[in-house]
C-alpha positions as CSV (number, residue, x, y, z in Angstrom):
1,X,14.0,16.6,21.2
2,X,11.5,13.9,20.4
3,X,11.8,10.3,19.6
4,X,9.9,7.3,18.2
5,X,10.5,3.6,18.8
6,X,9.2,0.8,16.7
7,X,9.7,-2.6,18.3
8,X,9.8,-6.1,16.8
9,X,9.5,-5.1,13.2
10,X,10.1,-8.0,10.8
11,X,13.3,-6.8,9.1
12,X,16.9,-7.8,9.5
13,X,18.9,-5.4,11.7
14,X,22.0,-5.6,9.4
15,X,19.9,-4.6,6.3
16,X,18.1,-1.8,8.2
17,X,21.3,-0.4,9.6
18,X,22.5,0.3,6.0
19,X,19.5,2.6,5.5
20,X,19.7,4.1,9.0
21,X,23.3,5.3,8.4
22,X,22.2,7.1,5.3
23,X,19.7,9.4,7.0
24,X,21.5,10.1,10.2
25,X,22.2,13.8,10.5
26,X,19.9,14.8,7.7
27,X,17.0,17.2,7.7
28,X,13.8,15.1,8.4
29,X,12.1,16.4,5.2
30,X,15.0,15.5,3.0
31,X,15.4,12.1,4.7
32,X,11.8,11.2,4.1
33,X,12.1,12.3,0.5
34,X,15.3,10.3,0.0
35,X,13.8,7.1,1.6
36,X,10.8,7.3,-0.7
37,X,13.0,6.3,-3.7
38,X,15.1,3.6,-2.0
39,X,14.2,0.1,-3.0
40,X,14.8,-1.4,0.5
41,X,12.0,-2.8,2.7
42,X,13.6,-1.0,5.6
43,X,13.5,2.4,3.9
44,X,9.7,2.5,4.0
45,X,9.6,1.4,7.7
46,X,12.3,3.9,8.8
47,X,10.5,6.7,6.9
48,X,7.3,6.0,8.9
49,X,9.3,6.1,12.2
50,X,10.9,9.4,11.2
51,X,7.5,10.9,10.5
52,X,6.2,9.6,13.9
53,X,9.2,11.1,15.7
54,X,8.5,14.5,14.0
55,X,4.8,14.3,14.9
56,X,5.6,13.3,18.5
57,X,7.4,16.6,19.1
58,X,4.8,18.7,17.3
59,X,7.4,19.8,14.7
60,X,7.3,20.4,11.0
61,X,9.6,18.1,9.0
62,X,11.6,21.0,7.6
63,X,12.4,22.3,11.2
64,X,14.2,19.2,12.6
65,X,17.3,17.2,12.1
66,X,17.7,13.5,12.7
67,X,20.1,13.3,15.6
68,X,20.0,9.5,16.0
69,X,18.7,6.7,14.0
70,X,19.5,3.4,15.7
71,X,18.6,-0.2,14.8
72,X,18.9,-2.8,17.5
73,X,18.6,-6.6,17.3
74,X,15.4,-8.0,18.7
75,X,14.2,-11.6,19.2
76,X,14.2,-14.1,16.4
77,X,11.0,-15.8,15.0
78,X,11.8,-19.5,15.1
79,X,10.4,-21.7,12.4
80,X,11.0,-25.3,11.3
81,X,11.5,-26.8,7.8
82,X,11.0,-30.5,7.2
83,X,14.1,-32.3,5.8
84,X,15.0,-35.8,4.6
85,X,14.6,-38.8,6.9
86,X,12.1,-37.3,9.3
87,X,14.5,-34.5,10.5
88,X,13.9,-30.8,10.6
89,X,16.1,-27.7,10.4
90,X,15.5,-24.4,12.1
91,X,14.8,-21.2,10.2
92,X,15.6,-18.0,12.1
93,X,13.7,-14.9,11.0
94,X,15.3,-11.8,12.5
95,X,13.4,-8.8,13.9
96,X,14.5,-5.3,14.9
97,X,13.9,-2.4,17.2
98,X,14.2,1.0,15.4
99,X,14.7,4.2,17.4
100,X,14.7,7.6,15.8
101,X,15.5,10.9,17.7
102,X,14.9,14.3,16.1
103,X,15.9,17.7,17.4
104,X,15.2,21.2,16.2
105,X,17.8,22.5,13.8
106,X,19.8,25.4,15.0
107,X,19.0,28.4,12.8
108,X,22.3,30.3,13.5
109,X,23.1,30.5,9.8
110,X,19.7,31.6,8.6
111,X,18.0,35.0,8.9
112,X,14.9,35.1,11.0
């Protein structure tokens, strides 16, 4: 089993979790192919993290299955916007930690 962790990426965790749930349990090669055609910003980022997890374990993408794809909340970037009468309102820009774990697929159903 190998893993990859991308920290403080500038994407909302709730939006990234929608993409992460789609690829969990999939073959890594199929997941990367499916993410290529998704219009979400998080899809491109998660695709790169999957490729990194596969490379960290010296595997080929067709040999492994995504056992875990987790998106955790990270710190917010805090920004300020000027408003009327000299006041300001806060803008919170969320960031995420993305963790992907891959493991070799068991080839019990395939012939060697």
